[in-house]
N, C-alpha and C positions, 0 to 999 in steps of 0.2 A: 146890824149886816156889816161884815170889815167890809170896806171900797175893795174891792176889786184894783189888781195892780194897772198900772197906766199902761200900755203898750206903746214902748217908744221908735219909733221907722225910724228914726234917724239914728238913734243908739244900735240897730240891728242893722241897720244899712250899711255904718262902718264896721262892725266887728265883722261883717259879709267881707269888706273889701278887705280888711284888714290878712285877714282870713284865703282870701284869694293871691295877696303880697306873699303873703309865706309859702304857698305851694307853689308860685312861679319861680322861688329861691329854691326849691328841692334841686337835689342834684339831677341831673338830667338821667340815669339810668340809679335805678332805685335796687340799695341790694336786694329787698325781696324780689326782685323780676328776675336775679342771678340762678339759671339754674346751670350744671356740669358733664361734660361727658363724664362717666364713669368705666373704668377697667369691665365692669358687667354687661356694660353698652358697646364696647370691642369685643367682644367677644355673643355678641346676636348673633339668633340662624332666624332671622324675620323670614317669611315664604318667598321664596324666591320668582325674581320678575326679570323679566326679560328688557332692560333698559336700549337695551341696539339695536332690538328690532322696528323694522321700516312702518310694518302693520302691527304694530301692538292690540295684545287680545283683550277686549272689552272687560270679556266674563272675567277672564283673571287676574288683571288691576281691579276689579267690584269685590272681588273673594279679597286681595289681600285690604283693603283700605275696609272690609269689614271685619277678618279678624281680629280674635279675640290676644293677640301677642302683638301688632299692632296697637291694637288698645294700651294693653299692658306699658307699652316703650312710651306709650306717646303722653300716658299719666304719672309716669314714672317724672317725668319730667315737667305737671305744672300743665303740661295742655292735652284737646283731644285731636282726635282723631279726624284729619282732613275728607273730604269730602268733592272731588274735584265734579266741577262745572262743565267741561266736555263730553262729547258723548263717545271718545274712547275712553273714555272712568280711568284717565290717568293724571299725574301731576308731573311736567317737564325742569327740571336743569338746567337753567344758562349760568356758565361761567362768564363773567363779563370782569377782561382786566385789560391791560398795557401792559407793550410789551417791549422791551431797547434792543439790546446785544444776549439776552439771558438766556444763552441757547441750552447748556447742561438743565437750569432750571425750567423750559419750559419745557425738556421732556419728562423729568421728573414729576414735575405736574400731571402731563399728562398721565402718563405709568401711573401714578395713586390714586386719579380720581375718573380716569376714563367710564370705570364698568358704574358708575354713577352719576354720569352727567348727562346731559341729553347731546347740547349745544355748548363748546367752546368759545365765545365772543372775544375775539383779538385784532387791537387796534395798533396799527403802529404810524411813527408818525415819523417823515421827509426829513425835520428837525429836531431840534433842542428843545429842551423849557425859557433857553436861553437867546433860541430861534435862530439859531444856526446849523447850515444842511449839514448830514449824517449820512452812514448806510441804512439801508434798509434791510438791515441782518437776519429778522423771522423769513422775509419774503424770499432774500436769495439762498436761504437753510432749508426752503419748506418741505423739500425730498427729504429732508432727516425726519420727517416725521409723519412719512408716509404712511405707518401703521395705523395712524389716528385721524387721517383726510377726513373718513369719514364725518365725522366730530366736528372736525375745527370747520369755521368760521372768520377769513381773514379780508380784514375793510383797511384799505390806506386811509390816515386819518385827512378829510375835504375842509378846508379851509373858506368860513361861509365870506362873503361878501359884506369886505366895513368891517372886518377883522381888525380891529385896531389894540391888537397886545398893550398894556402899559405895564404889566408886571408880570416873572417868568411864574407866576401862580395860573395865568391867565391860558397859555399854554396846554402847562397840566387838565388844567380844566376842563376845557374843550376837548384833549383828547379822553379823558376819563365821561367825559359827560356821552362823548361819540358812539360807545360801547351800545348803546342805548337808542338815543337819536338820531346818527347814523345807519345803521343795522340793522333793527326790530324792525321796524317799519319794513324793510323791505322784504322781509322771510315773507314764503307763501310757504302751501300746505300744511305738512308736520310742524315743518322747521317754524312756523307762524307763534308769539306765544297771546296765549289763552284766561283768560282771567283765572289766579288766583297760582297759575305759574312760578317757581322762584327763579329770582332773580340773585345771583350771588355777587355783589362788586368785589374785586380786588385787585389787592398787587403779584404777578406772576411768582414775585417769592414767599407768598402768602399761601402756603396749602392746608388744605379741608380737612379734616379725619372722615372715614370711608362713614363712621359712625355718625356722623355729624350730619352730610349729605342723606341716607338715612332718615336720623328725625326731620329738615328740610323738607323732604319731597312725602312725609308720612304724615305728619303732625301742624296741627295747627299754628301758629308762630305769631309773635309783634310786627308789626309792619317795618318795626327797626329795631335790628333784629342784630345787636354786635355778636361774630362769633370771636372773640375772645383769643389769644391764641400763645402757645408759651413761646420765647423771647432768646434766639441763639443771634450769636454774632460769627462771624466771618465764619465758620462749621458753626455744625452740632454738638461742636466741643466743648462751646460757652455758650452755658444760659445767662442772660442778661438776669442780675442783680432785680428782684422790688415787681413792679403788678404788670400780668398780664400782654402782651401786646393789642391795642385795643381796635385791631382791625381781623380780616375783610367782613362785611356787614351784610347782611342776607334783606331782600325784602319779597311782595310778590306783586306778579303783573297785574296792574285793576283799569285797563288802557293807558293812551299813550298817555293825555290830559292828564291824570288823576296819580300814574305810577310816577314816584320819588326817583327824581332823575339822582343817575348814582354821585356827580359832589356832593349833591345839598342827604345824601342817606349815608353817604362818609365822615363827614363837618360837622352832622348834627344838626343840621339848620334847616329851614323853610318851616311853615306850618307858625302856629304858635305857640309858644315855650309849654305852656300846660299842652297842647296835642300830642308836643314831644315826648314829653311825659311820660304820660297818657296810654305813646303807642311803641317806647322803648322798653327794651330785655337786655340781657348779656346769656350767651351761652358760654362758661371757664372752660377752659382748653379742648376749644374746638378743633383747633389744627394747630401749624405750625410754621413759624415766621423766622426767619434765616436770613438776617440784615448783613450786606459785603461780601456772604455766599462767590466767590468768585475765583475758575479755572486761572487768570492769568494776571497777571499784574495790569496788562495792559486796560482788561475789563473795567477791572479798582479806579485805574485813573480816570477813563470815560468816565465813570458812574458818576466820578467829579466834578464834571465839565460837563452833565446835565444835568444835575444837582438843582433844585428852583433855591435854595438858601448859597447864593452866592458867595459866600463868604469862608464856606466851606471848600469852595476851589482856588485858591488862595497860594500861591509858590511853595509854601511853606509845609503843606497839608500835601503835595504831591510831594515831596523825595521820596526814592522807592526805599530807600533803606530806613528809615522812618515809619513808614508802611510795613514793610516788613516786620520790621521790632514786633511795633506791636499787636500788628494778627496773628506771629507768633508765641507772646506772653500776653494775650486776651486781652490788654488794654485799649482805649478808645484812642484811634488817633489822631479824636482832636483834643485830647484830653479834658474831657467834660467831666467834674465832679461826679455829674449822676450816674456816668457810665459805668457802671462794676461790672463784671462778668466773673460766673463761676465756672470752673475746670471737670469737664465731666467726662472719664475714661470711662473709653465701652459705650458709648448710649445708646440702649436700645429703641428707648424714645423718640424714632427717626419716623419719615415717608419709608412705604414700605417697597420699594424701589431701591432703597439704601439696605436693607437688609438680605437683599438678592447677593450673591457671590460677584455678577455680571456687574451688578450695580457697585459693592464697595471696593471694586477695582478700579473703574472706569471714574465714577467722583470722592475717591479715597479722600479730595482735600473738603469737601463736606464732611469728614469725620475727625481727623486729624489735621494741624498745621504744625507740627514739629519739624525741626529742623530746618538745616538754613534758607529755603526756598521758599517756607514757612507757605509751602501746600502750590505755591505760583509755578506753575510749566516755564514757564519766559523771566524766573527769576535766581538765583545773578544774575 
């Protein structure tokens, strides 16, 4: 009779350990976890819900999540339909973002996303990321956004006792985390988050598509979901050549202790590497990011002064003629070889506000940087 093979426990353990090391070195976001917002999604006609009502209809929401259209929509992206735990049968969306002087972008964000977001959580800091005092531009212009006030929650950044920043990033991290840690625990009534509610962590110039917001409200999705965005520079006239912008991020509320904090979510940090891999996914074409899309030269210079990257604010990069030429021609102000932009004339894939006649007139610089002024109202 043939001898039984000897089971080598040590060899099995070694193989298992090697497999674990291999998995731990895989990219954080696997290509198999990538889904995409498509033209079909953009024309969806899911059952209509009133996301603005202070007393939502429980039966309407339950019918929505039980609908065949919702199931088909989620299945097309590899997800199942979400089942709300709250008595109301609804799932709320919170848009958490920092804002400094970007008044136009704040208006475009609100106008584009208002009908599909429950609350916009806005945190403004009295200091730059370098720690110098600055104006509270959002607070001082609050009346400009009166038509959206019912969904806007403003918070002035609070500095905890013992806060001793060593890096410029410390200021940015504090402000970003404040959208969750300093605001959400204080909300009451319908404003208070419940298990499963959607949290979007973004900058004000990272605008999410309507179809993406519908997906987040309707479907289950990974705990760490990257909403990869089309990446523009200076205006929607110049599309960045290369990968999509890897922000914003979305997660869901799991209580104050277990919800992923904004900074860890945005930077793919926290938990174990293996857990992050397992819980991560990407939704492509989920929105738009327009970097350095400013109406005035003064705003551009102010942004340079607030950068966490201090080298980007050196005197040679603050030369107005240099900035205007780069913006007009679609070149990187800092001369980085990796930053190349493709010119798009008459771009129609833009936030909805910019497709309206009033929006095109008021925010024309976001659609074209042609001419001597490069679209800046205060230059030359």
